N, C-alpha and C positions, 0 to 999 in steps of 0.2 A: 269804743270799751277796743282794746287792743286785742291782738288775736291772741295772746300768751291767757289772759283773760275768758277770753272763750274756750280758748281750748283746755284749762284748769271746770271751766262749767262743766265742760263732756263729759272730762273724766270722771267728775266728780258724779254725774249723774251714772256715767256707767257701772261706777262703784256700785251706788245704792242698787243698783239691776242686780247684779252678779252676787250681792250680799241677800236680796228679796228671795233669789233665789238657792239660795243656799249653797254658794262655789267659795267660799273663802273659810278658815277654821273658825271652829265657835263660836269662837271669843272674839277675833273681828267680825265676823260675820255683826255679833250683838251691839258691837262698838259703832259700826256704820250704822247700823237701824236707828241705832239711841233707845231712850225710852219709851218712845210710839210705836217700836217694830216697822217703822214707813221708811225711814231715814231724812225725815221728814228737818231732825236736827242731830245731824251726826256727831260722835263723839271721839271724832277723828276729823283731823285734815288733809288738805294732798300737798307733798313739798316737790318739787321740780330733781329730778333724780337722773344720773348716768347709770345705769346699770352696766360692767364691762368684763370684761376677759381678754387678757393679753396671753398671750401663748408662743412657744418655740414649736412648731408643725413639722421639723427636719424628717424627713422620710416619710412622712403621714400619706396612705392612702387607704383607701378601702373604706370603712365606717370609722373616723378618729373621733374620740370624746376630746372636746374642750374643756368640758364645765361635765362633771361627774362629783359621788358621793365621798371619793377621795379628793376633793380640793380644796384648799384651806384656804382662808379671808388674806388677801396680804393689800396692803396699802399700794396705790398706785398703779398694781398690777390685777388684782380679784377685788372687785368691790360685794361680792355674793357673800352669804355671809360660811359659816363653817361648814363643811361637808357639802355642798353645792344646794344651800337651801338656801330661803329667805327665813328670819327667824319668825317667831309666834310676832301677828301683829305688824306685821311687816308683809304689806300685800302692794305691788304694782302694777301699773296700769304703763302703758308705753304705743305710742302709733309713731314711732318713728325710729331709724335700725341705722347703723355705722359698720360695715366690715373696711379696714385697712392692714396694706401689707408692708411687712419690711423688709428686708436681708443687712446681715452683720457676720463679719469672722467670726466671732467669739456666740457661744453659746453665753445662758445667765441674761442676755440684756432686754426684758419682756418690757420692764418698767426705763429703760432709757433713749428710746426709740420714737420717732418720729412717722407715725405709718401713713402714708401717704405715695407708694412706691406705686407704679401700674403692676396687677400684678401679672403671672405666667399663666399662662393657659392652664396648669394642673388644677390651678386655685380658683381662675377663673371661672371654671367649668364644675367645679363643685358644688353640690348641695349644701345649704344652711338650712337644719330643721332643730328645731329646739321643742322638743317634749317634757310634758311634766306628769306626774300620775297617771299616764300614758295617754296625757289628752296631747295631741297634735298643738304647739301652740303656734306653731310659726315656722313655715316651708317657704324657701326660694332660694331661687337659682343666685349663687357669688356675684355673676355677670352684671346681677342689676342693682347688688346691693354695695358693690365694692367705690371706695373711693382713690378717684385714681388721680395721679397729680396735684397741684396746688389750687384747692376751693377757691374759687372769686369771693366764698360764702361761705361764714358757720352751716347756713342754712344747706350749700350746696353739698356738705358734707353727707347729709345724710340720705336716705329711700324713704318715704312713706311706706307706712303698712298698708295700707290704703282701707285699716278700723281700728279702732279699738282692738289691743290684745290685751290680756292679764295673768300676771303668774300668781298663782296664790300663796299667804303665808302658810310658812311650819310644813315645807315640803320642799323634797327634791328637785332640781331641776337637771335636769340635761339637754347640754347644746353639744350638735355631732355634725360634722364636715360627712358626707358621704360623696365622693371620690368616684370618678365615672370607672367602669372594668379596666386592672389595669393601668391604672393611673396610679402617679408615686409621686410624692414633692420629692427634690434633688436631696440628696446626701450633704452630709456637712460639708466633706472637701470640695463642694462649690463654695457654698454658702452656708448658713443656718438662716432658716424659714423660719420667719415670725407671721401671728396674724393676731386682727385686733377684732371683738364684737363690741360694740358699745349700743347698748337698749337706751332711746330717750323718753319721758316720759314722766312720771307722778310717783309718791311713795307716800303710803300712809304715815300716821304720826298721832298718836294720840294727843288731842289738844289741852292745856295746862288747866288743871282746874284754878278757878277764882276763890 
């Protein structure tokens, strides 16, 4: 049995456990738990997903939102749903995360860059924090997550989260960069500063009726 198959099975068992605890929307809880309300035959399946946001962080400092209620879905740039949410019945289980950095002379290049540049100290020492409904989903220093240079393999691009994390459906997600006191990213006259945050895991999808 391949690692991806095992990873999928573990994620599905985790999904059932959080549905049993009532942590998803009422609609998705019901679909995951199925007719017996125990999750032995869920009405959803899990598909691989990359959930990402790419953003210009020129001049960023203090606590800088990367994703919030004002964020719109944009192909190749933001894969969260409208207003920084996951739509109803779209829950995500993730166990890997990647942070990438790049610069460019011009603005509005979020979807045109390869995010493989070694980070400057300002970004390297910041914290990445993911919050949903007051719950801290994930927090780690960027120094543990950043993709430096050209990786040897796809796997090398990601850091493990050490345990499974989840984002519930139908609820706003916040992703923030928290910089050390007095630390600010360079201004545009130096270069436009870009970041990519990518979560790798699985998302729920309703099973097709036979």
